[in-house]
C-alpha positions in Angstrom: -149.4 -236.3 -47.9 -150.0 -239.1 -50.2 -146.3 -239.3 -51.4 -145.3 -239.1 -48.0 -146.8 -242.4 -47.1 -146.0 -243.9 -49.6 -142.1 -243.1 -49.5 -142.4 -244.1 -45.9 -143.7 -247.3 -46.8 -141.2 -247.9 -49.6 -138.4 -247.2 -46.9 -140.0 -249.7 -44.5 -139.7 -253.0 -46.8 -136.2 -253.7 -46.4 -135.9 -252.8 -42.7 -138.7 -255.0 -42.4 -136.9 -257.6 -44.2 -134.1 -257.3 -42.3 -135.8 -258.1 -39.1 -138.1 -260.6 -40.7 -135.0 -262.4 -41.8 -133.2 -262.0 -38.2 -135.9 -263.3 -36.3 -136.7 -266.3 -38.5 -132.9 -267.5 -38.7 -131.8 -270.4 -36.4 -129.4 -269.6 -33.4 -126.4 -268.2 -33.9 -123.3 -270.8 -34.0 -119.4 -270.5 -34.9 -119.0 -274.0 -35.1 -119.4 -275.5 -38.8 -122.0 -277.7 -39.5 -122.9 -280.5 -42.3 -126.2 -279.9 -42.6 -126.7 -276.1 -42.5 -124.7 -272.7 -42.7 -123.6 -270.9 -40.0 -121.7 -267.9 -38.9 -118.6 -270.4 -39.4 -119.7 -270.2 -42.9 -120.2 -266.0 -42.9 -116.6 -265.5 -41.5 -114.5 -268.2 -43.1 -116.2 -269.3 -46.4 -119.2 -271.6 -46.8 -118.1 -275.0 -48.0 -122.0 -276.0 -48.6 -121.8 -273.1 -51.8 -118.3 -274.1 -52.9 -119.2 -277.5 -52.9 -122.2 -277.4 -54.9 -121.8 -274.0 -56.7 -118.2 -273.6 -58.0 -118.7 -274.4 -61.4 -120.3 -271.1 -62.6 -117.9 -268.2 -62.9 -121.0 -266.0 -62.0 -121.1 -267.6 -58.5 -117.4 -267.7 -58.0 -117.1 -263.5 -59.0 -120.2 -263.3 -56.4 -118.6 -265.1 -53.9 -115.4 -263.5 -54.1 -117.1 -259.6 -54.0 -118.9 -261.6 -50.8 -115.6 -262.4 -49.3 -114.0 -258.9 -50.0 -117.1 -257.2 -48.7 -116.3 -259.4 -45.3 -112.7 -258.4 -45.3 -113.5 -255.1 -46.2 -115.8 -254.8 -43.0 -113.1 -256.4 -40.5 -110.5 -254.4 -42.0 -112.1 -251.0 -42.2 -110.2 -248.1 -42.4 -111.4 -246.2 -39.8 -110.5 -249.1 -37.3 -114.2 -250.2 -35.9 -114.9 -253.5 -35.1 -116.7 -255.7 -37.5 -120.1 -255.8 -35.7 -119.7 -252.1 -35.5 -118.8 -251.6 -38.7 -121.6 -254.1 -40.3 -124.1 -252.0 -37.8 -122.5 -248.6 -39.6 -123.2 -249.6 -42.8 -126.1 -251.6 -43.4 -128.3 -250.3 -40.7 -127.6 -246.1 -40.9 -125.4 -245.8 -44.2 -127.6 -247.9 -46.7 -130.9 -246.6 -45.5 -129.9 -243.3 -45.6 -128.7 -243.9 -49.0 -131.8 -245.4 -49.9 -133.8 -242.3 -48.3 -131.7 -240.1 -50.4 -132.7 -241.9 -53.6 -135.9 -242.4 -53.2 -136.5 -238.7 -52.1 -134.4 -237.9 -55.7 -137.4 -240.3 -57.5 -140.4 -238.8 -55.6 -139.5 -235.4 -55.2 -141.4 -233.9 -58.1 -144.6 -235.6 -58.2 
């Protein structure tokens, strides 16, 4: 039973982090703002990030990976809208994958 409690706590950490970030974030806006990132930065590309960090090759690769992730979520192979695909991947599939991986780690304890 102790292992199940540990497994449950490990699974709650990512979900509680997601909830905490969503609750503490500023209100949603699709307009570009000079002072902070908004949904405009998420959907188009973050000019704040590009202007300050464009020199590093690692940062450029991460930016490209992030942009391709957003494009894939928008143009997904099963034809869902972006919001639905984002919820499916990050709130259902990723936690299930984490559970399976953690199950493989803790099943021998």
